[in-house]
Each structure stands twice: as C-alpha cells, then as structure tokens.
C-alpha positions as CSV (number, residue, x, y, z in Angstrom):
1,X,0.0,0.0,0.0
2,X,1.3,3.4,-1.0
3,X,1.0,6.8,0.8
4,X,-0.3,9.7,-1.2
5,X,-0.2,13.4,-0.2
6,X,-3.5,15.1,-1.0
7,X,-4.1,18.8,-1.1
8,X,-7.7,20.1,-1.3
9,X,-9.8,23.2,-0.5
10,X,-12.4,23.1,2.3
11,X,-15.9,24.6,2.0
12,X,-14.7,27.7,3.8
13,X,-11.9,28.2,1.2
14,X,-9.0,27.0,3.4
15,X,-6.3,24.9,1.8
16,X,-5.6,21.6,3.5
17,X,-3.2,18.7,3.2
18,X,-3.6,15.1,4.3
19,X,-2.0,11.7,3.8
20,X,-4.0,8.9,2.4
21,X,-2.9,5.2,2.0
22,X,-4.2,3.4,-1.1
23,X,-3.1,0.6,-3.5
24,X,-3.2,3.0,-6.5
25,X,-4.0,6.6,-7.4
26,X,-7.5,5.5,-8.8
27,X,-8.3,3.8,-5.5
28,X,-7.1,6.9,-3.6
29,X,-9.4,9.2,-5.7
30,X,-12.3,6.8,-5.2
31,X,-11.8,6.9,-1.4
32,X,-11.6,10.7,-1.6
33,X,-14.9,10.9,-3.5
34,X,-16.5,8.6,-0.9
35,X,-15.4,11.2,1.8
36,X,-16.8,14.0,-0.3
37,X,-13.3,15.5,-1.0
38,X,-12.3,17.0,-4.3
39,X,-8.5,16.8,-4.5
40,X,-6.4,19.6,-6.1
41,X,-3.3,17.5,-6.2
42,X,-2.5,13.8,-5.5
43,X,1.2,13.0,-5.1
44,X,2.8,9.7,-4.3
45,X,4.9,9.7,-1.1
46,X,7.2,7.2,0.4
47,X,6.1,6.3,4.0
48,X,8.9,6.6,6.6
49,X,10.5,3.4,7.7
50,X,9.8,2.2,11.2
51,X,12.6,0.5,13.1
52,X,12.4,-3.2,13.3
53,X,12.2,-3.2,17.1
54,X,9.1,-1.0,17.0
55,X,7.6,-3.0,14.2
56,X,8.0,-6.2,16.1
57,X,6.1,-4.7,19.0
58,X,3.0,-4.0,16.8
59,X,0.3,-6.3,17.9
60,X,-1.6,-8.4,15.4
61,X,-5.2,-7.3,14.9
62,X,-6.3,-10.9,14.9
63,X,-5.0,-11.6,18.5
64,X,-7.7,-13.0,20.7
65,X,-6.5,-14.4,24.0
66,X,-8.2,-15.5,27.1
67,X,-8.1,-12.0,28.5
68,X,-10.1,-10.7,25.5
69,X,-12.7,-13.4,26.0
70,X,-13.1,-12.6,29.7
71,X,-13.1,-8.8,29.1
72,X,-15.9,-8.8,26.6
73,X,-16.5,-6.3,23.8
74,X,-15.5,-2.6,23.9
75,X,-18.5,-0.7,25.2
76,X,-20.0,2.6,24.0
77,X,-18.7,4.1,27.2
78,X,-15.1,3.1,26.4
79,X,-15.4,4.7,23.0
80,X,-16.9,7.9,24.4
81,X,-14.0,8.1,26.9
82,X,-11.5,7.6,24.0
83,X,-13.1,10.4,22.0
84,X,-13.2,12.8,25.1
85,X,-9.6,12.2,26.1
86,X,-8.3,12.5,22.5
87,X,-10.3,15.7,21.9
88,X,-8.8,17.3,25.1
89,X,-5.2,16.3,24.1
90,X,-5.6,17.5,20.5
91,X,-7.2,20.7,21.6
92,X,-4.3,21.3,24.0
93,X,-1.9,21.0,21.1
94,X,-0.4,17.6,21.9
95,X,0.7,15.8,18.7
96,X,-1.5,13.0,17.7
97,X,1.2,10.3,18.1
98,X,2.0,11.5,21.6
99,X,-1.7,11.6,22.4
100,X,-2.3,8.1,21.3
101,X,0.7,6.9,23.3
102,X,-0.4,8.7,26.4
103,X,-3.9,7.2,26.1
104,X,-2.5,3.7,25.5
105,X,-0.5,3.8,28.8
106,X,-3.7,4.9,30.7
107,X,-6.0,2.2,29.2
108,X,-7.3,-0.6,31.4
109,X,-9.1,-2.3,28.5
110,X,-6.8,-4.8,26.9
111,X,-8.5,-4.6,23.5
112,X,-8.4,-0.8,23.5
113,X,-4.7,-0.8,24.5
114,X,-3.9,-3.1,21.6
115,X,-5.8,-0.9,19.2
116,X,-4.1,2.3,20.3
117,X,-0.7,0.6,20.0
118,X,-1.5,-0.5,16.5
119,X,-2.9,2.9,15.6
120,X,0.2,4.6,16.9
121,X,2.4,2.5,14.5
122,X,0.1,3.1,11.5
123,X,0.0,6.9,12.1
124,X,3.7,6.9,12.5
125,X,4.0,5.3,9.1
126,X,2.1,8.2,7.5
127,X,-1.5,6.8,7.7
128,X,-4.4,8.9,8.8
129,X,-6.1,8.4,12.1
130,X,-9.3,7.4,10.4
131,X,-7.6,4.7,8.4
132,X,-5.7,3.5,11.4
133,X,-9.0,3.1,13.3
134,X,-10.6,1.2,10.4
135,X,-8.1,-1.6,10.9
136,X,-9.7,-2.3,14.3
137,X,-13.4,-3.0,13.5
138,X,-14.0,-4.9,16.8
139,X,-13.0,-1.7,18.7
140,X,-14.3,1.2,16.6
141,X,-17.5,1.2,14.7
142,X,-18.2,2.9,11.4
143,X,-19.8,5.9,13.1
144,X,-16.7,6.7,15.0
145,X,-14.5,6.2,12.0
146,X,-16.6,8.4,9.7
147,X,-16.7,11.3,12.1
148,X,-12.9,11.1,12.7
149,X,-12.3,11.0,9.0
150,X,-14.6,14.0,8.5
151,X,-12.8,15.9,11.2
152,X,-9.4,15.2,9.7
153,X,-10.6,16.2,6.2
154,X,-12.1,19.5,7.6
155,X,-9.2,20.3,9.9
156,X,-11.5,20.3,13.0
157,X,-10.6,17.0,14.6
158,X,-10.9,18.2,18.2
159,X,-14.5,19.6,17.6
160,X,-15.5,16.4,15.8
161,X,-14.2,14.2,18.6
162,X,-16.2,16.3,21.1
163,X,-19.3,15.8,19.0
164,X,-18.5,12.1,18.8
165,X,-18.1,11.7,22.5
166,X,-21.4,13.5,23.2
167,X,-23.2,11.4,20.6
168,X,-21.9,8.1,22.1
169,X,-22.8,9.2,25.6
170,X,-26.3,10.2,24.5
171,X,-26.8,6.8,22.7
172,X,-25.6,5.0,25.8
173,X,-27.9,6.9,28.0
174,X,-30.8,6.2,25.7
175,X,-30.1,2.5,25.6
176,X,-29.8,2.3,29.3
177,X,-33.2,3.9,29.8
178,X,-34.8,1.4,27.5
179,X,-33.0,-1.5,29.2
180,X,-34.1,-0.2,32.6
181,X,-37.7,0.2,31.5
182,X,-37.9,-3.3,30.2
183,X,-35.7,-5.1,32.8
184,X,-37.7,-4.0,35.8
185,X,-41.0,-5.8,35.1
186,X,-39.1,-8.9,33.8
187,X,-37.1,-9.1,37.0
188,X,-40.1,-8.7,39.3
189,X,-42.1,-11.2,37.2
190,X,-39.3,-13.8,37.5
191,X,-39.2,-13.2,41.3
192,X,-43.0,-13.6,41.5
193,X,-42.9,-16.8,39.6
194,X,-40.1,-18.2,41.7
195,X,-42.0,-17.4,44.9
196,X,-45.2,-19.0,43.5
197,X,-43.3,-22.2,42.5
198,X,-41.5,-22.4,45.8
199,X,-44.7,-22.1,47.8
200,X,-46.6,-24.5,45.5
201,X,-44.0,-27.1,45.5
202,X,-42.7,-27.0,49.1
203,X,-45.4,-25.4,51.2
204,X,-48.7,-26.8,49.9
205,X,-47.6,-30.5,50.3
206,X,-47.2,-30.0,54.1
207,X,-50.8,-28.8,54.3
208,X,-52.0,-31.6,52.0
209,X,-51.1,-34.3,54.5
210,X,-53.0,-32.4,57.3
211,X,-56.1,-32.2,55.1
212,X,-56.0,-35.9,54.3
213,X,-55.9,-36.8,58.1
214,X,-58.8,-34.5,58.9
215,X,-60.8,-36.0,56.0
216,X,-62.6,-32.7,55.3
217,X,-64.1,-31.9,52.0
218,X,-61.8,-29.4,50.3
219,X,-63.0,-26.3,48.5
220,X,-62.6,-26.3,44.7
221,X,-59.9,-23.7,44.7
222,X,-57.9,-25.6,47.3
223,X,-58.3,-28.8,45.3
224,X,-57.0,-27.1,42.2
225,X,-53.9,-25.8,44.0
226,X,-53.2,-29.3,45.4
227,X,-53.5,-30.8,41.9
228,X,-51.2,-28.1,40.6
229,X,-48.7,-28.9,43.3
230,X,-48.8,-32.6,42.5
231,X,-48.3,-31.9,38.8
232,X,-45.2,-29.7,39.5
233,X,-43.7,-32.4,41.6
234,X,-44.2,-35.1,38.9
235,X,-42.2,-36.1,35.8
236,X,-44.8,-34.3,33.7
237,X,-43.4,-31.0,35.0
238,X,-40.0,-31.9,33.5
239,X,-41.6,-32.4,30.1
240,X,-43.3,-29.0,30.4
241,X,-39.9,-27.4,31.4
242,X,-38.2,-29.1,28.4
243,X,-40.9,-27.8,26.1
244,X,-40.5,-24.2,27.4
245,X,-36.7,-24.5,27.0
246,X,-37.1,-25.8,23.5
247,X,-39.5,-22.9,22.7
248,X,-37.1,-20.3,24.0
249,X,-34.3,-21.9,22.0
250,X,-36.5,-21.8,18.9
251,X,-37.3,-18.1,19.4
252,X,-33.6,-17.3,19.8
253,X,-32.7,-19.3,16.7
254,X,-35.4,-17.6,14.7
255,X,-34.3,-14.2,15.9
256,X,-30.8,-14.9,14.6
257,X,-32.1,-15.4,11.0
258,X,-32.8,-12.2,8.9
259,X,-36.5,-13.1,8.3
260,X,-37.1,-14.1,11.9
261,X,-35.4,-11.0,13.2
262,X,-37.7,-8.8,11.0
263,X,-40.8,-10.6,12.2
264,X,-39.9,-10.4,15.9
265,X,-38.7,-6.8,15.7
266,X,-42.0,-5.9,13.9
267,X,-44.0,-7.5,16.7
268,X,-41.9,-5.6,19.3
269,X,-42.8,-2.3,17.6
270,X,-46.6,-3.2,17.9
271,X,-46.5,-3.9,21.6
272,X,-48.6,-1.7,23.8
273,X,-46.5,1.0,25.6
274,X,-43.2,-0.7,24.8
275,X,-43.7,-0.5,21.0
276,X,-44.1,3.3,21.2
277,X,-41.1,3.6,23.5
278,X,-38.9,1.6,21.1
279,X,-40.1,3.7,18.1
280,X,-39.4,7.0,19.9
281,X,-36.0,5.8,21.1
282,X,-35.1,4.7,17.6
283,X,-36.2,8.0,16.2
284,X,-34.1,9.9,18.7
285,X,-31.0,7.8,17.9
286,X,-31.6,8.1,14.2
287,X,-31.9,11.9,14.3
288,X,-29.0,12.4,16.7
289,X,-26.6,10.3,14.6
290,X,-27.7,11.7,11.3
291,X,-27.4,15.2,12.6
292,X,-23.9,14.7,13.9
293,X,-22.8,13.1,10.6
294,X,-24.4,15.8,8.5
295,X,-22.8,18.6,10.6
296,X,-19.4,16.9,10.2
297,X,-19.8,17.0,6.4
298,X,-20.2,13.2,5.9
299,X,-22.0,12.6,2.5
300,X,-25.7,11.7,3.0
301,X,-25.5,8.3,1.4
302,X,-22.6,7.2,3.6
303,X,-24.4,8.8,6.6
304,X,-27.5,6.6,6.0
305,X,-25.3,3.5,5.7
306,X,-23.7,4.3,9.1
307,X,-27.1,5.2,10.7
308,X,-28.5,1.9,9.4
309,X,-25.7,0.0,11.2
310,X,-26.4,1.7,14.5
311,X,-30.2,0.9,14.4
312,X,-31.1,-1.8,16.9
313,X,-34.4,-2.7,15.3
314,X,-34.1,-4.6,11.9
315,X,-37.4,-3.1,10.6
316,X,-36.1,0.4,11.1
317,X,-32.7,-0.7,9.7
318,X,-34.4,-2.0,6.5
319,X,-36.4,1.2,6.1
320,X,-33.2,3.3,6.3
321,X,-31.3,1.3,3.8
322,X,-34.3,1.2,1.4
323,X,-34.5,5.0,1.8
324,X,-30.8,5.3,0.9
325,X,-31.5,3.6,-2.4
326,X,-34.3,6.0,-3.2
327,X,-32.2,9.0,-2.1
328,X,-29.5,7.9,-4.5
329,X,-32.1,8.2,-7.3
330,X,-32.9,11.8,-6.4
331,X,-35.8,11.5,-3.9
332,X,-35.7,13.6,-0.7
333,X,-34.9,11.7,2.4
334,X,-38.1,12.9,4.1
335,X,-40.2,11.6,1.3
336,X,-38.4,8.3,1.2
337,X,-38.9,7.8,5.0
338,X,-42.5,8.8,4.8
339,X,-43.1,5.9,2.4
340,X,-41.7,3.4,4.9
341,X,-44.1,4.4,7.7
342,X,-41.8,3.4,10.6
343,X,-40.8,6.9,12.0
344,X,-43.3,9.2,13.7
345,X,-45.0,11.8,11.4
346,X,-43.5,14.7,13.4
347,X,-40.0,13.3,12.8
348,X,-40.5,13.1,9.1
349,X,-42.2,16.6,8.8
350,X,-39.3,18.3,10.7
351,X,-36.8,16.5,8.5
352,X,-38.6,17.8,5.4
353,X,-38.5,21.4,6.8
354,X,-34.8,21.0,7.5
355,X,-34.2,19.8,3.9
356,X,-36.2,22.8,2.5
357,X,-34.3,25.4,4.7
358,X,-30.9,23.8,4.3
359,X,-30.6,23.4,8.1
360,X,-31.1,19.6,8.3
361,X,-28.5,19.0,11.0
362,X,-29.9,21.7,13.3
363,X,-33.5,20.5,12.8
364,X,-32.6,16.8,13.4
365,X,-30.8,17.8,16.6
366,X,-33.9,19.5,17.9
367,X,-36.0,16.5,17.0
368,X,-33.5,14.2,18.8
369,X,-33.8,16.4,21.9
370,X,-37.6,16.2,21.8
371,X,-37.7,12.4,21.5
372,X,-35.0,11.9,24.1
373,X,-37.1,13.9,26.5
374,X,-40.2,11.9,25.5
375,X,-38.4,8.6,26.1
376,X,-37.2,9.8,29.5
377,X,-40.8,10.9,30.4
378,X,-42.2,7.6,29.2
379,X,-39.7,5.6,31.2
380,X,-40.5,7.4,34.4
381,X,-44.3,7.1,33.8
382,X,-44.0,3.4,33.0
383,X,-41.9,2.8,36.1
384,X,-44.4,4.6,38.3
385,X,-47.2,2.5,36.8
386,X,-45.4,-0.8,36.9
387,X,-44.2,-0.6,40.5
388,X,-47.6,-0.8,42.1
389,X,-48.8,-3.3,39.4
390,X,-45.9,-5.6,40.2
391,X,-46.5,-5.3,43.9
392,X,-50.2,-6.2,43.4
393,X,-49.2,-9.2,41.2
394,X,-46.9,-10.5,43.9
395,X,-49.6,-10.0,46.5
396,X,-52.1,-11.9,44.4
397,X,-49.7,-14.8,43.9
398,X,-48.9,-15.1,47.6
399,X,-52.4,-14.5,48.7
400,X,-53.8,-17.1,46.4
401,X,-51.6,-19.8,47.9
402,X,-52.4,-18.7,51.5
403,X,-56.1,-18.5,50.7
404,X,-56.0,-22.1,49.2
405,X,-54.5,-23.3,52.4
406,X,-56.8,-21.5,54.9
407,X,-60.1,-22.1,53.1
408,X,-60.3,-25.7,54.3
409,X,-59.5,-24.6,57.9
410,X,-62.6,-22.3,57.9
411,X,-64.7,-25.2,56.5
412,X,-63.4,-27.6,59.2
413,X,-64.1,-24.9,61.9
414,X,-67.7,-24.5,60.8
415,X,-68.1,-28.3,60.7
416,X,-66.8,-28.6,64.3
417,X,-69.2,-25.9,65.5
C-alpha cells in the first residue's frame, strides 16, 4: 500500500493537506470521492520506515487471547472516553502520536490498549487516524471512524471528537433507559414466579397431609392448587420445562435469522407502551446520529449507511437502507422515509423542513432532543405505573396460595361448630 499526499480546499476556502494510504491513485481518488473531498493534487509519497524493534512490537489485529474473551467487547462508554480524552489532548496542542501513546498507557481495557498501540504505529508510518481506526473493526464502529475522517478532512478533529463523545454518551444513556424500563417488570415477574413455584412445590404438600388426616371436603380452589402442586412435583413438569426451554431456543434461533429478526422486531414495535417507547428511542438515535454526521460533512449516502448499522431494530434498519437507495435516485430523504411508515410523522415533517431550509443538521438535533425527553418521560411514567402493578401481582400470587391453604380450615371450623 502506497502513501499519497493530497491537497484540497475546504468549503470555507481554506487549503488543507492530508496523507492517504491506497493501493493505487485511482483507489485513492475513489476513497476521496467517498469522503466528499475534491483533490487539487494527488502526489505519491514514500512512507517513513519504522525501526524493526518498533515494528516487532506492533500487535496483530487478529489476536484474541483468554483475557479478551473474559473482558468482553469494547463498550460505548469506552469509545466515548476515548473520544473525550483524545479531543482534550488535540485541543491542548499535543501531537496525535503523543496523544495516542499517552492514552495507551492509561488504558485498562486490553483490546483498546492493543488498538491504540497498532494505531500509533500506523499513524507513525504516515497513515491517517481514520484509516488506522478502520483496521480495528472490533473496537471502533463505522460511526466513530466516519466522524474522525470527516474531522481530519475538515481540519476540525478536536471539535468532531467532542461531538462524537457526546453522541456516544447520548446513545448509551438512551439504551440504558430502554433496558431499565424493560428489565424492571421482567425481574419482578421472575421473582414472583419463583415465589409462587416455591410455595406451591414445598409449602402446599405440608398442608395436604393435614387435610387428608382430617378427612374434610376441600373447596374447589384448594383442590385445584393441590392438583397443581402434585403436577409440578411429577415427571410431567419436567416435560413441560423441556418444552419451554425448546420454545425459548426456537425463538432465539429464529431471531438470529434475517427473516425471523424482522418478524420479531416488527412485533416488538406493535407492543402496547413498549412499542411506542422503542419507536421513539429509535427516532431519537436516528436523528441524533444523522445530525452529527451531517454537521461533520459526511456525505448523505454514507451517513445513511452508518445510521442503518447503528439501528437496533431490523425493521427500522431495513427502512433506512431502502430510503438510501431512493435518495441515491434523487428522492428527498423525508419523502423516502414517509413511504416506509416506521418513523413518527413529526420526525418526518421536521426533517422535510430541514431539507427545505438547508438546516437539516440543526433540525434533526432539535427532533432528537424532543424524542429523548419523550423517552425519559415515558420511562418514568411506565416505572411509576409498573411498580404498584408488580406489587399487586406478587400479592395476588402469595395471597392465592395462602387462601387455598386456609379455606379448608374455615370449613373444618364451621363443621366442628
């Protein structure tokens, strides 16, 4: 791969210079067109040689040890911290190589440390920071890479890194709100079921022997609970458990297929309360990401491709990529999204206004703020509603078992009298 020195003029009329690695001049020009850069000159440059000792220390990007498996993937929070720290160092005038080396020493994440070491070597050889990040796809996503490349191309890397850090933090906050809203009822429901099974399997049999000794006629509800307890303690319960595990495995396997994922994601969007919450959170993330990419000067088609990769719902992802194809044929993005009918009408209308006024990034940012506030309000409202509902549910479960046990005692007391 050969290094090329590229000179170009920014939208503000400033003359800039950058280094680009490519296999040939035609490949280099194609990469520049993808970034939306019109080169004034493209000159071949020999990359400086790196001492063998330094080259030997460069880690292989395919390294995957036991530490990596235990550590897990690089989180959004890790990427946000990377962008924040690098932005502060660049803004303070620290050279990029020195900045990467300082961050590598301070890293606790093994994967991030390896990536920074490799990036330092690549940048030292004349590569751009964006291209160096692109060689670590398991650490940096396309969103981070595109914004860094746009910042390098426009000479505003520090501002772009600040924008990237805020974008990643907002996305992480949004995802945590959704997870919190959905995990609370699931956790309480699991506890309630565990309590019910424990009382049915272990508590009811102790009363059953007492009822048999007294020889009293049992109420219908008590007899039903005794039959349920006997069923749960028999081999038939194991068959039911195996069937439930098999069903869960089938759902997971289906979700891992493209068609199954679309069907399940489509059903999730139609759920009461949760469907509206998922749609608004997806709209907020779409608007925030597209606004940041547009403000950084990333071409619209590349922006849509990146936004599609960040979408967590496959139905919305398919709508975005389909809209990209229609935008490439000359259709406005708002019109293309309106045809898909997956985003709220207000989101599409505000996007249309932004396209008409030429302020799409600012308009999308306002829409993202609105839907983020909506999501936060919905999460608080759902939590306040679900808390008493879950308490009532647990009370009904425990009360049903206790009622089934005490009803025969009342009957026996009346019989004795």
